[in-house]
N, C-alpha and C positions, 0 to 999 in steps of 0.2 A: 554522413550517410556511406563516406569512405569512397566516392566516386570520383571517376576522373571528369573533368569540366571540360566539354568544348562549347567555345563561344562563337558567336558571329563577331567578325572584326570588321565593322562598317567604316570605321576610322582609316582602314587601310586602303579604302576604295577611293582611288583619287578622281575618280568621276561622280561622286556622291554628291558633292555640294554643288556641283554645276548643273547636275541633274533636278535638283530641287529649285533651280533658279529659272533653268530652261529645260522641262522634261522632254520635250519633242525632239529636241537636238541631242541629250546626253543618254535617254533611256537604254539604247542597245548596248553602249560602252559599259553602263553603271550593270546592266542586268548580266552580261558575260563575264564581269568581272567577279561578280558575287558567284556565279556557277562555277567558274574556275577555282575560287577561292574554296567553296564548299567540298569540290571534289577533292583538292588537296588535303583539306583537312580530314575528310574521310578515309584517304589513302595513308596519311598519317597514322590515322586510328588503327587502322588494321595491321599497321607495321610496328608499332612503337608500344601500344599500350594494351595488350592483349591479355595483361594478366590482372587490369583492374577487373573487379566481379561487378562494378556497375559504371556507366557512363551516362551524363547527362549533358544534354545538348539544349540550347535555345533557339535551334532552329532544327528543321527537317527539310530535307531536299524536295520533297513532295510540294512545298510551299513556292519554290522558286518558279514554277510556271504560272502559280496565280499571279505573282507579281510582273511576270512578260506579259500575260493576258490582258492587265491592266495598263501596262505601260507602253506596250510597242504596237506601232501601226502594223498593218497588215503583213506587209513585205519583211519587216524585222522580225514579226513573230514567225514567220514561215521559216527564215534563218535561223533563228533562236531554236524552233523545235528540231531543226535538223543538226544543230550542234548538241542539242540535250540527249537526242536518240544516239549519235555517234560518241558520245563521251560515256563509256560504259563505267558505270559506277555501282560497285556492288557494296550496298549498304544493308547491314543487317535490321530487318524490323523491329521498331522498337518493342519494347513489353509494354511501354505506357506512352501515352502523348498526352499531354494537358494543354487544354487551351484555354487562356484567361481571356475573358469576356469583359467588355466595360463599354458603356455609350461612348459616341464620338465626342462629346464635349469633355467627357472626364478623360479620354485619351490625350486630346488636346491640351488640358491642363496638365497631365503626366508629362507630356512632350517638352512643355514650356518650362516645368520646374526641373527639369532635366538640364536644360540650358546648353545643349548643343548648337552652335551657331549655324551649321548648316541646316539644322531642322526648322528653324524659324519661318524658312518660306513655305513648308509644306502647308499644301492646300487641304483645306475642309472635307472638299467633295472627294479629293484623290484618298483620303483616310477613310471617307464613309464607304466609297467604292471598296477599298481592300477589306474592311472589316465585312461587309456584306458577301463579298468573295470568300473570306474565309469560313464564313457560317454555312455557306451553300457546300462548299468542300467537306465539312465536319459532318455535317448531316447526312452524308453518302459514307463518311469513313468506317471501314470495317476492318481493317487491316491489323490492330490489335486495341489493347484496353484504351479506352479514351475516357479523360476528366474533363468536363465543361465545368469552368469554374466562373462564376459571378463575381468580377474583382471589382466591381463599381465601387463598393464602400470598404474594401480592404486593401489597406496599404501594407503589403506583405514586407514591404523595405523599412518601414516607418514603425511597426507593430511587430514585436515578437510572438505575442499572443497569436494573432493572424497566420503568422508563418507557421506555427506549431500547429494550429488546427489543420492547416494544408497538409503539413508532413504526416498527421496524424490519418487523414483521408486517404493520402498517396499509400499508406503502408496497409490499408485494408483492400486495396483494389487487385485483383488477380487477374479479372478479364471483364470484357462489357463495357457498356458505356455506363458514365456515372456523372452525377450532376452534383455539384457542391455550391449551395447558395446558402452559407450560414446567416443567422441572424444576429446582428452585431449591432 
């Protein structure tokens, strides 16, 4: 696609492994690190890569408060929201947001297959709560075109045909809400 790629960098977060072991103790540090990391990435994007016609990111800043709502206690969430509001981040509205959906058991299987040691302690209930929060968020999402993808049976990384089907669908979208659920 000739796009500039902007990826989350979870391995850079020194609190993440500790968060998965003791979420109550490390949630705020983990969340603030990710917030500041994303703010830096967005700032760098504005400054260095303005000539790239397309940018593709595997995160959106809007999802950060979703995690915060789930992981932080009431006092921490209050502090986080103050920091979030005062951290002026001028991010362009995306042309298209893609939400990959899969049942919790499929997500757990894919997380295990990925094999990151710090994720092995991720709790099923946490992942379920996160998935449900994402779905509630995207039910009301209207800021840009949205593609909801049923990825339960689609291994995009393992199957070039599935990947091409998804790319074809992406190229057809210009606005509105779309659902991609190919029969495979």
